[in-house]
C-alpha positions as CSV (number, residue, x, y, z in Angstrom):
1,M,-18.3,-31.4,38.4
2,S,-18.3,-27.8,39.5
3,N,-14.6,-28.1,40.3
4,I,-13.9,-29.2,36.8
5,K,-15.9,-26.2,35.4
6,Q,-14.0,-23.9,37.6
7,V,-10.6,-25.3,36.4
8,A,-11.8,-25.0,32.7
9,V,-12.9,-21.4,33.3
10,I,-9.6,-20.6,34.9
11,L,-7.6,-22.2,32.0
12,V,-9.6,-20.3,29.4
13,G,-9.0,-17.1,31.3
14,L,-5.2,-17.8,31.5
15,F,-5.2,-18.5,27.8
16,V,-7.0,-15.3,26.9
17,A,-4.7,-13.4,29.3
18,M,-1.6,-14.8,27.6
19,L,-2.9,-13.9,24.2
20,L,-3.5,-10.3,25.4
21,I,-0.1,-10.1,27.0
22,G,1.5,-11.4,23.8
23,F,-0.3,-8.9,21.7
24,F,0.7,-5.9,23.9
25,V,4.3,-7.1,24.3
26,G,4.6,-7.6,20.5
27,S,3.2,-4.2,19.8
28,A,5.6,-2.6,22.3
29,I,8.5,-4.4,20.6
30,N,7.5,-3.2,17.2
31,L,7.4,0.4,18.5
32,L,10.7,0.2,20.4
33,V,12.6,-2.1,18.1
34,P,12.1,-1.4,14.4
35,P,11.8,-4.3,12.1
36,S,15.0,-5.5,10.5
37,E,13.3,-6.3,7.1
38,A,10.1,-5.9,5.3
39,S,7.7,-8.4,3.8
40,Y,6.7,-8.3,0.2
41,S,3.2,-7.1,1.2
42,D,4.5,-4.1,3.1
43,E,4.2,-0.5,1.8
44,V,5.5,2.9,2.8
45,V,2.9,5.5,1.7
46,E,3.6,9.2,2.3
47,D,1.2,12.0,1.3
48,I,3.9,14.5,0.8
49,G,1.9,17.7,1.2
50,G,-0.8,16.3,3.3
51,D,-3.4,17.2,0.6
52,K,-3.2,14.3,-1.8
53,M,-1.5,16.2,-4.6
54,L,1.6,14.1,-4.5
55,T,1.9,10.8,-2.9
56,A,5.0,8.5,-2.7
57,K,4.5,4.7,-2.3
58,L,7.4,2.3,-1.8
59,S,6.3,-1.3,-2.2
60,G,8.1,-4.1,-0.3
61,C,9.4,-1.6,2.3
62,V,8.4,-0.9,5.9
63,K,8.9,2.4,7.8
64,V,11.4,2.3,10.7
65,G,11.6,5.9,11.6
66,E,10.4,9.5,10.9
67,Q,11.8,12.8,12.1
68,S,11.7,16.5,11.2
69,I,15.1,17.8,10.0
70,P,16.8,21.2,9.6
71,D,16.6,23.1,6.4
72,G,19.2,21.9,3.9
73,T,20.6,22.2,0.4
74,F,21.5,19.8,-2.4
75,K,23.0,20.0,-6.0
76,T,21.6,18.2,-9.0
77,N,23.5,16.5,-11.8
78,L,22.5,19.3,-14.2
79,G,24.0,22.0,-11.9
80,Q,21.0,23.3,-10.0
81,N,21.5,24.3,-6.3
82,L,18.3,23.7,-4.5
83,G,17.1,23.2,-0.9
84,W,14.3,21.8,1.3
85,K,12.5,23.6,4.1
86,N,10.3,22.2,6.9
87,A,11.1,18.7,5.7
88,K,10.9,15.3,7.3
89,N,13.2,12.3,6.8
90,I,11.4,9.0,6.6
91,S,13.7,5.9,7.0
92,Y,12.7,2.4,5.9
93,V,14.0,-1.1,5.0
94,D,13.3,-3.4,2.1
95,T,12.7,-7.2,2.1
96,S,16.5,-7.8,2.2
97,G,17.0,-5.6,5.2
98,N,18.7,-2.8,3.1
99,K,18.2,0.7,4.6
100,G,16.9,3.7,2.7
101,Y,15.5,7.1,3.4
102,M,13.4,9.8,1.7
103,I,13.2,13.4,2.4
104,V,9.8,15.1,1.6
105,W,8.6,18.6,2.0
106,K,6.1,21.2,0.8
107,D,7.2,24.9,0.4
108,S,6.4,28.2,-1.0
109,P,7.1,28.7,-4.8
110,E,9.0,31.9,-3.9
111,N,11.9,29.6,-2.9
112,Y,12.0,27.8,-6.3
113,N,12.1,30.5,-9.0
114,S,13.3,28.1,-11.7
115,I,9.9,26.2,-11.7
116,S,7.4,28.8,-10.5
117,G,7.7,31.4,-13.2
118,N,4.9,30.3,-15.3
119,D,1.2,29.5,-15.0
120,G,1.4,25.8,-15.7
121,V,2.7,22.8,-13.8
122,S,6.5,22.8,-13.8
123,Y,9.0,20.4,-12.3
124,I,12.5,19.3,-11.9
125,S,13.6,15.7,-12.1
126,D,17.3,14.8,-11.7
127,Y,20.0,12.8,-10.0
128,L,22.1,14.4,-7.3
129,T,25.8,15.1,-7.0
130,S,25.8,16.2,-3.4
131,M,24.6,12.7,-2.2
132,N,23.6,9.4,-3.7
133,G,20.1,9.8,-4.7
134,L,17.6,11.5,-7.0
135,C,15.1,14.3,-6.6
136,F,11.7,15.4,-7.9
137,L,10.2,18.8,-7.3
138,V,7.0,20.0,-8.8
139,H,5.1,23.4,-8.7
140,Y,1.3,23.1,-8.6
141,P,-0.1,26.7,-9.2
142,E,-3.5,25.8,-8.0
143,K,-2.1,24.9,-4.6
144,N,0.5,27.8,-4.8
145,A,3.1,25.3,-3.5
146,V,6.1,23.3,-4.5
147,Y,6.3,19.6,-3.4
148,G,9.6,17.9,-3.2
149,I,11.1,14.4,-2.6
150,I,14.7,13.2,-2.4
151,L,15.2,9.4,-2.6
152,S,18.4,7.9,-1.3
153,T,20.1,5.3,-3.4
154,D,22.9,4.4,-0.9
155,E,21.7,0.8,-0.3
156,I,18.5,0.6,-2.3
157,S,18.8,1.3,-6.0
158,Y,16.1,3.4,-7.8
159,T,16.1,5.0,-11.3
160,E,14.4,8.2,-12.3
161,A,11.7,6.3,-14.2
162,Q,11.0,4.2,-11.1
163,L,10.6,7.3,-9.0
164,L,8.4,9.2,-11.5
165,Y,6.1,6.4,-12.7
166,K,6.1,3.7,-10.0
167,I,6.7,5.4,-6.7
168,L,5.0,8.7,-7.5
169,D,2.6,7.2,-10.1
170,L,2.8,10.1,-12.5
171,D,1.6,10.2,-16.0
172,K,4.4,9.6,-18.6
173,N,2.8,11.9,-21.1
174,E,2.6,14.8,-18.7
175,F,5.9,14.3,-16.8
176,T,8.6,13.4,-19.2
177,S,11.8,12.0,-17.7
178,T,15.0,13.9,-17.9
179,Y,17.2,10.9,-18.6
180,S,17.0,7.7,-20.7
181,Q,18.3,4.4,-19.4
182,T,19.8,2.3,-22.2
183,S,20.4,-0.7,-20.0
184,S,20.3,-1.9,-16.4
185,T,24.1,-1.5,-16.1
186,S,24.7,1.6,-18.1
187,S,24.9,5.2,-16.7
188,P,21.8,7.4,-17.4
189,S,22.2,9.8,-20.3
190,Y,20.5,13.1,-20.8
191,S,17.5,13.0,-23.1
192,T,16.7,16.1,-25.2
193,G,13.4,15.1,-26.4
194,G,12.2,18.3,-28.0
195,S,11.3,21.6,-26.2
196,S,9.2,20.0,-23.5
197,H,12.3,19.8,-21.3
198,Y,12.4,23.6,-21.1
199,H,8.8,23.9,-20.1
200,T,8.9,21.2,-17.5
201,V,12.0,19.2,-16.6
202,V,14.8,21.8,-16.7
203,P,13.3,25.3,-17.1
204,D,16.0,27.3,-15.5
205,R,18.3,29.5,-17.7
206,Y,21.6,27.9,-16.4
207,T,20.7,24.4,-17.4
208,L,18.9,25.3,-20.6
209,S,22.0,27.3,-21.9
210,R,24.1,24.2,-21.5
211,T,21.6,21.5,-22.8
212,D,19.9,23.5,-25.5
213,P,21.4,26.8,-26.4
214,G,19.0,27.3,-29.3
215,A,16.1,27.1,-27.0
216,Y,17.8,29.5,-24.6
217,Y,18.0,32.1,-27.3
218,D,14.4,31.5,-28.2
219,H,13.1,32.1,-24.8
220,Y,15.5,34.7,-23.2
221,E,16.9,37.9,-24.4
222,Y,20.6,38.0,-24.9
223,G,22.8,40.0,-22.5
224,D,21.0,39.6,-19.2
225,N,23.3,37.0,-17.6
226,Y,27.0,37.5,-18.1
227,D,28.0,34.1,-16.7
228,I,25.7,32.3,-19.2
229,D,26.7,34.7,-22.0
230,D,30.4,34.1,-21.5
231,Y,29.8,30.3,-21.6
232,L,27.7,30.5,-24.8
233,E,30.3,32.7,-26.5
234,S,33.0,30.2,-25.6
235,E,30.9,27.5,-27.2
236,G,30.7,29.5,-30.5
237,Y,27.3,31.2,-29.9
238,D,27.2,34.9,-30.4
């Protein structure tokens, strides 16, 4: 009888050992070999500034890599030349195995004059021409910082509305979109929904002069930027 008990103990011990080995081997594989696709319950959650002011959440995606990247620049659809500093690139895959990445950073307002010149919250929301993607940058005066995110659309498609209201979970009343999407297959069109786009979405002089010349004259003195002045004169404004 004692021999049977000893055999049983040995078998149980072997079973537990196999479970532990399987667990550690599986964990090592997950670390060394990134998953090829996500499950529908997976999420990529990134606290962009590390202070819970702006958080991105990608549902149905799983992170496969993260690395710091050199400072870089990008150009928006509305003509703004912007950049990121001290950023990191987070790569991920969706449930179909499509690959995507997002670049996130937190920086000084001094590097973003177009959205840091007033006391309120100001932001830029736009598609990019320098790469396939879209961006969102916001200045929070209480933190004295600008938070930025670029979302690639090379393989995984996102709209501006999805970035603002689903991924970043922003209030539609406070953060108005720059573009309106008329259908799932149409190209985005610029939305000039009143003067709010000057105060928030596109507050820089260059973009305002081309999207709303009347508002430009309301908010800036004439004669302080020859490039803009020449453009407005060519469009019949004097």
